[in-house]
N, C-alpha and C positions, 0 to 999 in steps of 0.2 A: 529663711520661711520655716523650716523644721523648728527653730528655737522659739519663734512666735508661737507655732500651733501647740508646742510643749508647754508654753508658759499659759496660754490660754486653752485647756484641753477641750474645750467645746468645739475648737476649730480641727481637731485632729482628722476627723473623717473626711475633711475637705482638702487634705494636704495634696494629693495627687492632682486634682483638678485645679485647684488654686495655683499650684507651682507652676503648672503648665500654661495657665492664663497669665501669671504674673512674668513667666519668662518671654513669652509671646510678645507681652504689652510693651517690655523694655527691651525687646529684641537682642537677647544676649549673643547672638551669633555675630553681633559687631558689623553686619554689612550695611546697615542702612540706619536712618534716625539717629540713634543716639550714637550709635558707631561713628557715623559721619561726622557728627557733633563733636565726638572726642577728637577724631582725627584733625578737624579744623582747629580745635584749641590746641593740641599738640604741636600743629604746625606753626603757630604764632603768625605775627602780623609782618614779620621781616624786619622789625624794629627791636629785636630782642627777645627775651624769653617771656612767656606768658604766666598767669597765675597758676596754671595747671602743671608748667614746668617747676615751680616753686612748691607746689604741693608734692609732687613726685620726689623731689630731693627730700622734703620734710619727711615723708614716709619712708625713704630709703629701703626699699624693698620688702617692708612690712607685709605686702600681699604676695609674696612668691609663693606662698602655699596654694594660693588659688590656681596659679598656673600649674603646679605640680599634680593638683588633684583633678583639674578639669581640663588642662591643655589650653584655657583661655589666657589671651596674652595680658601680661601684668600691665602694660601701658593703656590698655583699654580699661581695665578693672579701675585702676586709680583715678582716671577722670570721672569715671561714673560714681565711684563712691563720693568724690567730692561735691558733684552735682546734685546726686539724689540726696545727700546728707544736709546739703545747705540750702538748696533752691526753695524746697517747700517750707521749711521751717522759717525763713526770712520772710517770706512772702505772708505767711500765716501770722507773725506776729506783727508786721505793718498793717496789715488788715484789721486786727483787733485794736490797735493803736488808733487808728482813724474812727472806728466805730466809737470806741471811748470817747474821743474827743467830739464827736458830733452829738453824743449824749450829755456831755458836759462843756456846752459852748463857752462858759465863762474860762474854761481853761484853755479851749482853744484859741480864744483871744489873746490869753497871756502869752501863749507860745508864739503866736504872730507877732505881736508887740515885741517880745524878746528879739525875733528874727528882724524886725525893722530897725530896732536899736542896734544890732551888731553888723548887719547887712544892707547895704544901699540898695535902693530900688532899681537901679539902673544894672544891675549884675545878678548872676546866680550865686548860690550858696557855694563855697568853697570848702574843701576839706578843713583847711586852717581855721575856718569860722566855728568848727563844731566845739572846740574847747571853751568857747564863750557862752555856748548855749547851755546853760545849767539847768533850766526848767525843763527843755525838751529833754535832756537826758534824763531827767526825774520822770518825765512822762513815759519814756522807753522803760524804766525800771519799773514802774507801777504798772505797767502793760504786762511785762514778763512775770510779774509776781501773779496778777490776776488771771492771765492766760499763759502759761508757759507753753511753748510750741509743742513739747512732748510732755503731755499732763502726767504720764508715767514715765519714768527715767528708762534709760537703757538698761538692759538686764545686768546685773552684777552677781557675783559669787561669793559666798563666804570663804574665806580661807581658813577658819579655824572656829571651834564651837564658841558661842557667846549667848548673852541673854539680853533679850530687847524687850523692855515693858514687861517683864515677868515670863515672856516666852523664849523657851530654849530653841535656838537656831543653830543645827548641827553643820559642821563645816561641809561645803559643797552644796549648801543650799542656794537655789536661784533666788534671786531678790529684786524686786521692783519697788522703787520709790514713788508714793503718790505725792507728786509735787504740788497738784492742787491745793490737797489737803495742807501739806507743809506750809505753803505760801499764804495760808488763810488761817492759821492757828491763831485763836483769840488770845492766847496766852504770851503770844509775840507782838502781834500787831493789833493796834487800836482799830475798832471798826474796819475788821478785815476784808468785809465784802465791798467796802465804799471805794471808789477811785479817788485818790487823794495823792497825787504827785508831791505835794508839799512835805510830805512825811520824809522824803529823802533829802530835804534841804534842811530839815530841822532834826527830829529824834532818830532818824535813821541815816544821818548824813554819812556815816563812814561805812555803811553796808553797800558792797558791791557784788556783781553777778559771777565772779570768776572763782567761785567755788570755795572761798575761805569763810565766808559767812553761811552757815547751815541753814538759817532761815530763808535764803533766797539763792536757790541753785538752779537756775534756769537751763544752765549749759552742763549741769553735772558738777563733780568734785573729784578731787584725788587724781589719780595715775590716768584714770578713764574720763578726765572731763573732755568736754568736745574740743577737737585740736584747732577748730576754726573760729574759736571764740572771738579774738582780736579782728579778724577780718569782718565776722558777722555783725559786731557792733558798728564798726567804721561803715560799713553798707547801711545798716539800718538808720543811723544817726544822720548821715549824709542824704539818704534817699528821703527821709521824713522831712528833714529840714527844707531841701530842695522843693518838695511836693508843697508844703504848706506855706513856704514863702512865695511860690509862684502862682498859686491859685487859692482862691475863694472856694469853701466847700461845703455843700449843703445837701441834705437828702431831698429827694423827689417830692416827698409829700410833706415834708417839715414835721413828720412824726418821728418819735424816737426809734432808733435802730434795734432791731430784734438781735438780742445777744445771745440766742439759743446756740448751744455747742452741738456738734456732730461727733459721735462716737468715732474714734480712729487711733491710730498712733500718733498722728499730730492732730492738735486741737483745731478743727476746721470749724468754720461757721456753718450753722446748717441751711440758713437762707441765702439767697442772692444778695448782694451789696451794692447798691444803686446810688450814685451821687450825681450831683450837678456841680461843674467846675466852671469857674470865671476867672479870666487873668487879672492880677492884681499889681503887675510889675510894668515898667516902662516896657514900649515894644521892642527896643533894641536889646532887652535883657534876655529875649527868647531866641535871638538870632544865633 
């Protein structure tokens, strides 16, 4: 929290109050709510290790310093890091994807036609189907371009003096990347403010989101790229495909969805998102 307030200096006077509220909200004493959730996840299902165990192995003790400085249990910090870092951003991205599709009904129809072509109407989407859903993959790429879950990247620090666009940046400077601006650069993207998934099937076919193409880095890049990038993509592709295959989706008033954004660390939608759902598969597919 100190890092955030230091970067956004206007918040500095609110440090003490905000940190107390933040700690209370997420219940850092580990006794209830998230602590219980972390304990349940760590406990597994009796059929092998959970995702959280895999995450703990992946981090391999990288959070030891937390325990040394605060006395807080490492096994509780790690699950919270995974949950807090991944749940909100994934939900935000899927929300924007649905909003964009509802405001571009012809694209929604194309996605569902692709789903009907590769997935029968008597079963749900499987993970193995996703590789065939190239248009749906393009839709999610375009969503992350227009509405990156974190419009400002995670803070970085320059390791040596450098010059950027004529500005001297000394070593040790804390840096934030404006992903929303980067992803809508008219020098890189044709009609940068338009929702056009087809660009990722034609002019930007080879551009991915894994940090190697700097015009599109919703997960960051380099050594500090999001460690959950592969899992996040699996979840988003499978969730969106399953949802759009299973239901017809419309807005309650048939009016365009309000795309106003809310200022925050994640790119939240400012107004409620209300839709009507109608089943579109055979009854046995929902069993």
